[in-house]
C-alpha positions as CSV (number, residue, x, y, z in Angstrom):
1,X,4.6,-82.9,-4.6
2,X,1.8,-81.1,-2.8
3,X,0.0,-82.8,0.1
4,X,-2.3,-81.8,3.0
5,X,-1.4,-82.6,6.6
6,X,-3.2,-82.0,9.8
7,X,-0.7,-80.5,12.2
8,X,-1.3,-79.3,15.8
9,X,-1.5,-75.5,16.1
10,X,1.3,-75.3,18.6
11,X,3.6,-77.4,16.4
12,X,2.7,-75.3,13.4
13,X,3.5,-72.1,15.3
14,X,6.9,-73.5,16.3
15,X,7.5,-74.6,12.7
16,X,6.7,-71.0,11.5
17,X,9.0,-69.4,14.0
18,X,11.9,-71.9,13.3
19,X,11.5,-71.4,9.5
20,X,11.6,-67.6,10.0
21,X,14.6,-67.9,12.3
22,X,16.6,-70.1,9.9
23,X,15.4,-68.2,6.8
24,X,14.0,-71.4,5.3
25,X,10.6,-72.5,4.2
26,X,8.4,-74.6,6.4
27,X,8.3,-77.2,3.6
28,X,12.0,-77.5,3.7
29,X,12.1,-77.9,7.4
30,X,9.4,-80.6,7.4
31,X,11.2,-82.5,4.5
32,X,14.5,-82.3,6.3
33,X,13.0,-83.5,9.6
34,X,11.3,-86.5,7.8
35,X,14.5,-87.4,5.9
36,X,16.4,-87.4,9.2
37,X,13.7,-89.5,10.9
38,X,13.8,-92.1,8.1
39,X,17.6,-92.1,7.9
40,X,17.9,-92.7,11.7
41,X,15.4,-95.6,11.6
42,X,17.1,-97.4,8.7
43,X,20.5,-97.7,10.4
44,X,21.1,-100.5,12.9
45,X,22.2,-99.2,16.2
46,X,25.9,-99.5,16.8
47,X,26.8,-100.5,20.3
48,X,30.2,-100.7,21.8
49,X,31.5,-104.2,22.2
50,X,30.7,-105.8,25.5
51,X,33.6,-106.3,27.9
52,X,34.9,-109.9,28.3
53,X,36.5,-111.3,31.4
54,X,38.6,-114.4,32.0
55,X,36.9,-116.0,35.0
56,X,39.7,-118.5,35.7
57,X,37.7,-121.6,35.1
58,X,34.9,-123.3,37.0
59,X,34.9,-123.3,40.8
60,X,32.4,-126.2,41.0
61,X,30.8,-128.8,38.8
62,X,27.2,-127.5,38.4
63,X,26.0,-131.1,37.7
64,X,27.1,-132.0,41.3
65,X,24.3,-130.8,43.6
66,X,26.2,-131.4,46.8
67,X,29.2,-129.5,45.5
68,X,26.9,-126.6,44.6
69,X,25.4,-126.5,48.0
70,X,28.9,-126.6,49.6
71,X,30.1,-123.8,47.4
72,X,27.0,-121.6,48.1
73,X,26.9,-122.3,51.8
74,X,30.7,-122.1,52.3
75,X,30.9,-125.7,53.7
């Protein structure tokens, strides 16, 4: 399919150089770049699982204000 795009001159110059360097057409490079852009956007990010720790249980009952003050102030 043919289309018209407005591309910055410096970007177009880079595209021409890269197409010549790779021996590919500019259209092929643009199509490949767009496909990669859309492919990367459609995948959900995969993150490593967060570490878990065993804290050993509660030190103080957070509902007990006085106990909280004692724990924070070292009383």
